[in-house]
C-alpha positions in Angstrom: 140.3 130.1 92.1 140.2 127.0 94.7 140.1 124.1 93.3 137.6 121.2 94.6 139.5 118.3 96.0 139.0 115.2 94.0 137.4 112.0 95.6 140.7 110.6 95.0 142.3 112.7 97.6 140.4 112.2 99.9 140.1 107.9 99.3 144.0 108.7 100.4 143.2 111.0 103.5 140.9 108.3 104.8 143.6 105.8 103.7 146.0 107.3 106.2 144.3 108.5 108.7 143.7 105.9 111.4 140.2 104.7 111.8 138.3 106.2 114.6 137.2 104.0 117.6 133.8 103.0 117.5 132.2 104.4 120.2 131.2 101.7 122.8 127.5 100.9 123.1 126.1 100.5 126.4 124.9 97.3 126.8 120.8 97.3 125.8 119.2 97.3 129.2 116.4 94.7 129.5 113.2 95.8 128.3 110.5 96.7 131.1 108.4 93.7 131.7 105.4 95.9 130.0 107.3 96.5 126.8 108.7 92.8 126.5 105.0 91.5 126.2 103.2 94.0 123.8 100.7 96.4 123.9 98.9 96.7 127.1 95.6 95.5 125.0 97.2 92.2 125.3 98.8 91.6 128.5 97.3 88.6 130.1 96.1 86.9 126.8 97.3 84.4 124.3 96.8 83.9 120.5 94.8 81.7 119.2 95.1 81.4 115.1 94.2 79.1 112.7 94.1 78.9 108.6 91.0 78.8 106.6 90.2 79.4 103.3 89.6 83.1 101.6 86.3 82.5 101.3 85.5 82.3 105.3 88.5 84.8 106.0 86.7 87.4 103.7 82.9 86.3 105.6 84.3 86.4 109.0 85.7 89.8 107.9 82.5 91.4 106.3 80.4 89.7 109.3 82.5 91.8 111.5 82.2 94.6 109.9 78.2 95.2 109.9 78.1 94.0 113.0 80.7 96.7 113.8 82.5 94.1 115.9 86.8 93.0 115.7 87.2 90.1 114.2 88.6 88.9 117.3 85.0 90.0 119.2 83.3 87.2 116.7 86.0 84.9 117.1 85.0 85.0 121.3 81.5 84.4 121.0 82.4 81.7 118.1 84.4 79.9 120.8 82.3 80.7 123.8 79.7 78.4 121.7 81.6 76.0 120.6 82.6 75.5 124.3 78.8 75.3 125.5 77.6 73.1 122.5 80.5 70.9 124.5 79.3 71.3 128.1 81.9 73.9 128.6 81.7 77.0 130.7 82.1 79.9 128.4 85.1 81.8 129.2 83.5 85.7 128.0 86.3 87.4 125.5 
């Protein structure tokens, strides 16, 4: 009948055996330009964010859902409306 080694023996063995040399990790290559800036849909764009009440957030999300548009599309429309209101040219999306 074979006898299973005890965990104490394994501990002693690892204490005697030299630790394996850590594998050389190749220096991480810089990410290609396209990966560094996020998804393709965000290329050439900058984020505009703000903090609003939960009621405003809910209303905007519900409007986007009813209009079958994204919240971002509604925000772009709103920003363009503000630009027009103050005599600026709308930019688009």
